Backbone bond lengths (Angstrom), bond angles and torsions (degrees), N, CA, C in turn:
res aa  C-N    CA-C-N  psi(-1)  N-CA   C-N-CA  omega(-1)  CA-C   N-CA-C  phi
1 X - - - 1.450 - - 1.535 110.88 -
2 X 1.308 117.52 -35.43 1.468 120.79 -178.38 1.527 111.51 -62.82
3 X 1.334 116.73 -40.91 1.469 119.85 178.74 1.521 110.20 -62.64
4 X 1.330 117.27 -37.44 1.448 121.60 178.31 1.533 110.00 -61.06
5 X 1.321 117.50 -42.39 1.469 120.73 178.34 1.527 110.92 -65.83
6 X 1.311 116.74 -38.74 1.464 119.57 177.74 1.528 110.04 -63.78
7 X 1.331 116.94 -40.17 1.458 120.55 178.05 1.529 110.23 -66.07
8 X 1.319 117.40 -40.60 1.470 120.58 178.11 1.531 110.28 -63.82
9 X 1.312 116.33 -40.20 1.463 120.48 178.89 1.528 110.03 -62.92
10 X 1.326 116.48 -43.82 1.464 121.06 178.05 1.525 110.43 -61.51
11 X 1.332 116.54 -45.58 1.465 121.21 179.13 1.522 110.72 -59.31
12 X 1.316 116.88 -45.93 1.471 121.37 -179.93 1.529 111.52 -64.61
13 X 1.321 116.88 -41.97 1.462 119.71 179.65 1.524 111.31 -66.44
14 X 1.325 116.73 -37.90 1.460 120.94 177.02 1.533 110.25 -63.89
15 X 1.311 116.43 -45.84 1.458 121.51 177.52 1.531 110.88 -62.30
16 X 1.310 116.12 -38.86 1.467 121.04 178.54 1.526 110.68 -60.79
17 X 1.325 117.41 -44.64 1.466 120.69 179.96 1.529 111.37 -64.44
18 X 1.331 116.60 -40.55 1.466 120.09 177.13 1.526 110.82 -61.43
19 X 1.332 116.00 -43.38 1.461 119.95 -179.53 1.526 112.01 -69.03
20 X 1.325 117.12 -37.02 1.464 119.59 176.73 1.523 110.41 -60.44
21 X 1.326 116.66 -40.70 1.464 120.42 176.58 1.524 110.82 -62.75
22 X 1.334 116.79 -45.22 1.466 120.39 -179.36 1.521 111.49 -64.26
23 X 1.329 117.21 -44.83 1.462 120.78 179.50 1.526 110.24 -63.65
24 X 1.312 116.80 -37.41 1.460 120.28 177.25 1.533 110.72 -62.30
25 X 1.322 116.25 -43.14 1.468 120.22 179.07 1.530 111.58 -66.25
26 X 1.329 117.33 -43.38 1.466 118.82 179.91 1.522 110.46 -66.94
27 X 1.332 117.14 -38.40 1.465 120.75 177.38 1.529 110.18 -60.90
28 X 1.317 115.32 -44.60 1.462 119.70 179.24 1.527 110.34 -62.69
29 X 1.313 117.07 -42.63 1.466 121.07 179.68 1.528 110.91 -62.55
30 X 1.324 116.34 -39.92 1.463 120.89 -178.02 1.523 111.46 -71.76
31 X 1.319 117.57 -42.76 1.469 121.03 -168.46 1.520 115.81 -104.66
32 X 1.324 118.09 -10.85 1.464 118.87 -175.41 1.520 112.60 -125.61
33 X 1.289 116.64 33.21 1.464 120.41 -179.06 1.516 110.18 -74.24
34 X 1.302 115.41 138.72 1.459 120.69 179.21 1.524 111.62 -115.98
35 X 1.324 116.40 -4.90 1.452 119.94 -177.70 1.528 110.18 -74.38
36 X 1.316 115.06 144.39 1.454 120.23 176.55 1.522 108.72 -81.73
37 X 1.318 115.88 150.65 1.456 120.97 178.02 1.520 108.04 -75.13
38 X 1.309 115.45 134.70 1.457 121.78 -179.66 1.524 110.57 -66.93
39 X 1.322 116.18 149.43 1.458 121.12 175.72 1.516 111.76 -83.47
40 X 1.301 117.61 -10.66 1.454 122.84 -178.96 1.525 109.69 -82.98
41 X 1.346 116.51 125.80 1.465 120.76 -176.44 1.524 112.52 -58.74
42 X 1.336 118.07 -43.91 1.472 119.89 -179.02 1.525 110.77 -65.71
43 X 1.332 117.43 -35.12 1.466 120.50 175.82 1.531 110.66 -65.87
44 X 1.338 116.44 -40.74 1.464 120.76 178.67 1.528 110.50 -63.40
45 X 1.334 115.76 -41.34 1.460 120.80 179.37 1.527 110.43 -62.27
46 X 1.328 116.18 -45.25 1.465 120.48 178.83 1.530 110.65 -63.80
47 X 1.318 116.06 -40.27 1.466 119.70 179.63 1.528 110.93 -64.68
48 X 1.332 117.20 -38.41 1.467 120.14 177.58 1.525 110.67 -64.66
49 X 1.330 117.06 -40.09 1.462 120.40 176.77 1.528 110.64 -63.19
50 X 1.324 115.86 -41.94 1.464 120.32 178.44 1.529 110.69 -63.14
51 X 1.323 117.10 -43.18 1.468 121.07 179.38 1.519 110.64 -62.22
52 X 1.328 116.51 -41.58 1.465 120.20 179.10 1.526 110.15 -62.33
53 X 1.324 116.51 -41.08 1.458 120.82 177.13 1.532 110.87 -61.66
54 X 1.324 116.94 -43.75 1.468 120.96 179.90 1.533 110.15 -64.39
55 X 1.337 117.50 -42.69 1.471 120.44 176.81 1.529 110.70 -60.04
56 X 1.336 116.67 -43.28 1.461 120.22 179.44 1.524 111.77 -64.50
57 X 1.335 116.98 -42.24 1.461 120.48 176.82 1.527 111.23 -61.77
58 X 1.319 116.08 -39.65 1.458 121.18 178.93 1.533 110.22 -62.88
59 X 1.325 116.60 -47.25 1.465 120.24 -178.84 1.521 111.51 -66.64
60 X 1.332 117.03 -42.02 1.463 120.05 177.29 1.524 111.04 -61.19
61 X 1.323 116.57 -41.98 1.459 120.56 178.12 1.514 111.97 -62.30
62 X 1.323 116.45 -43.06 1.474 120.29 178.60 1.529 111.56 -64.48
63 X 1.337 116.70 -40.71 1.469 120.28 177.73 1.524 111.20 -64.52
64 X 1.325 116.30 -41.21 1.462 120.48 179.22 1.529 110.78 -66.70
65 X 1.329 116.69 -38.81 1.473 119.84 176.73 1.528 110.80 -60.97
66 X 1.315 116.29 -41.46 1.472 120.43 178.37 1.530 110.10 -62.35
67 X 1.323 117.13 -43.13 1.464 121.12 179.05 1.527 111.08 -63.87
68 X 1.321 116.96 -37.89 1.466 120.93 178.14 1.520 110.60 -66.21
69 X 1.324 116.83 -44.16 1.476 120.13 177.69 1.525 110.60 -58.99
70 X 1.322 116.50 -41.43 1.466 120.38 179.10 1.523 110.72 -65.29
71 X 1.338 117.08 -38.98 1.474 120.83 178.12 1.527 110.66 -65.46
72 X 1.326 117.00 -41.77 1.471 120.23 177.17 1.525 110.59 -61.97
73 X 1.315 116.65 -38.42 1.466 120.45 176.69 1.532 110.36 -64.91
74 X 1.347 117.01 -39.78 1.461 119.92 178.47 1.530 111.13 -65.01
75 X 1.334 117.42 -33.79 1.466 119.69 175.39 1.523 109.02 -62.53
76 X 1.337 116.50 -48.17 1.466 120.73 -178.20 1.524 112.48 -64.32
77 X 1.331 116.83 -32.42 1.465 120.26 -177.70 1.526 113.31 -90.54
78 X 1.344 116.92 -3.18 1.451 120.42 179.18 1.521 114.23 82.94
79 X 1.326 118.02 12.24 1.465 121.65 -178.29 1.524 112.97 -103.22
80 X 1.331 117.00 0.73 1.469 119.56 -177.85 1.513 110.62 -64.17
81 X 1.329 116.30 137.41 1.452 121.90 178.48 1.506 113.79 88.54
82 X 1.341 116.45 -0.99 1.460 120.64 176.86 1.520 109.01 -106.95
83 X 1.321 116.03 135.37 1.459 121.70 179.95 1.529 109.53 -61.32
84 X 1.308 116.33 130.34 1.458 121.23 -179.01 1.527 112.34 -75.96
85 X 1.326 116.46 -5.28 1.460 120.55 178.50 1.531 111.61 -103.39
86 X 1.331 116.66 -56.55 1.474 119.71 -174.86 1.531 113.23 -101.21
87 X 1.333 117.85 -14.71 1.455 121.48 178.92 1.522 115.21 84.87
88 X 1.332 117.35 -2.88 1.465 120.10 178.96 1.527 110.16 -78.10
89 X 1.343 115.41 163.57 1.459 121.37 179.37 1.534 109.66 -67.31
90 X 1.328 115.91 133.12 1.461 120.81 175.07 1.527 107.34 -76.90
91 X 1.321 116.41 136.37 1.455 122.30 -177.38 1.529 110.00 -58.81
92 X 1.344 115.53 139.56 1.461 121.75 -179.56 1.532 111.75 -57.06
93 X 1.325 116.60 -40.58 1.464 120.23 -179.62 1.532 110.65 -62.16
94 X 1.320 116.59 -35.96 1.476 120.29 178.39 1.527 110.40 -68.38
95 X 1.315 116.74 -41.60 1.471 120.54 178.55 1.525 109.87 -64.80
96 X 1.338 116.69 -37.72 1.458 119.65 177.43 1.526 110.96 -63.99
97 X 1.325 116.51 -39.49 1.464 121.13 -178.80 1.520 111.82 -75.65
98 X 1.335 116.02 -40.62 1.465 121.90 -178.44 1.527 107.10 -131.73
99 X 1.333 118.01 90.55 1.471 121.05 -173.02 1.532 114.43 -59.08
100 X 1.311 117.62 -20.61 1.464 121.15 -178.62 1.531 112.26 -105.91
101 X 1.339 117.33 19.32 1.469 121.75 -178.13 1.526 110.57 -55.43
102 X 1.324 115.05 133.69 1.461 121.42 178.15 1.518 112.48 -97.83
103 X 1.334 116.04 -22.77 1.457 120.41 -171.48 1.525 111.21 -128.35
104 X 1.313 115.12 150.04 1.458 120.21 171.94 1.530 107.96 -68.33
105 X 1.309 117.10 167.51 1.464 120.74 -177.04 1.524 111.17 -59.56
106 X 1.319 117.76 -43.02 1.460 119.91 -178.20 1.523 111.93 -61.58
107 X 1.330 117.49 -46.07 1.476 120.51 -179.31 1.521 111.54 -69.34
108 X 1.335 116.61 -39.08 1.479 120.16 178.49 1.527 109.98 -63.16
109 X 1.330 116.70 -41.73 1.458 121.76 179.82 1.522 110.90 -64.66
110 X 1.333 116.71 -42.75 1.465 119.34 -179.10 1.529 111.97 -69.62
111 X 1.348 118.08 -28.16 1.463 120.79 176.99 1.520 112.00 -73.60
112 X 1.346 116.55 -30.08 1.454 120.66 179.82 1.518 111.79 -74.99
113 X 1.317 116.38 -25.74 1.481 120.54 -176.85 1.506 112.46 -75.16
């Protein structure tokens, strides 16, 4: 079981580094743009849609980073793999799909409803 936790920690840290790179790129795109705004209305509309997409990617990345940090903390505290709602073991397939999952499928489903 210990090797499995070490592998999960490695997976989470790898994902964290990928997300840090992505968030860095989106932050740079949002805050360090040098391009002039087009005078064409349709170009401006497309650019606004693109900016909204970049903002959403940035926020999603930040939220995912927070979830990864929490999962790494759960590994260190011995709570990793346990549902944060009911306390039961989170299914292995769910952890494989979402390495930072906080809830078992039943609790996650009931929270979404």
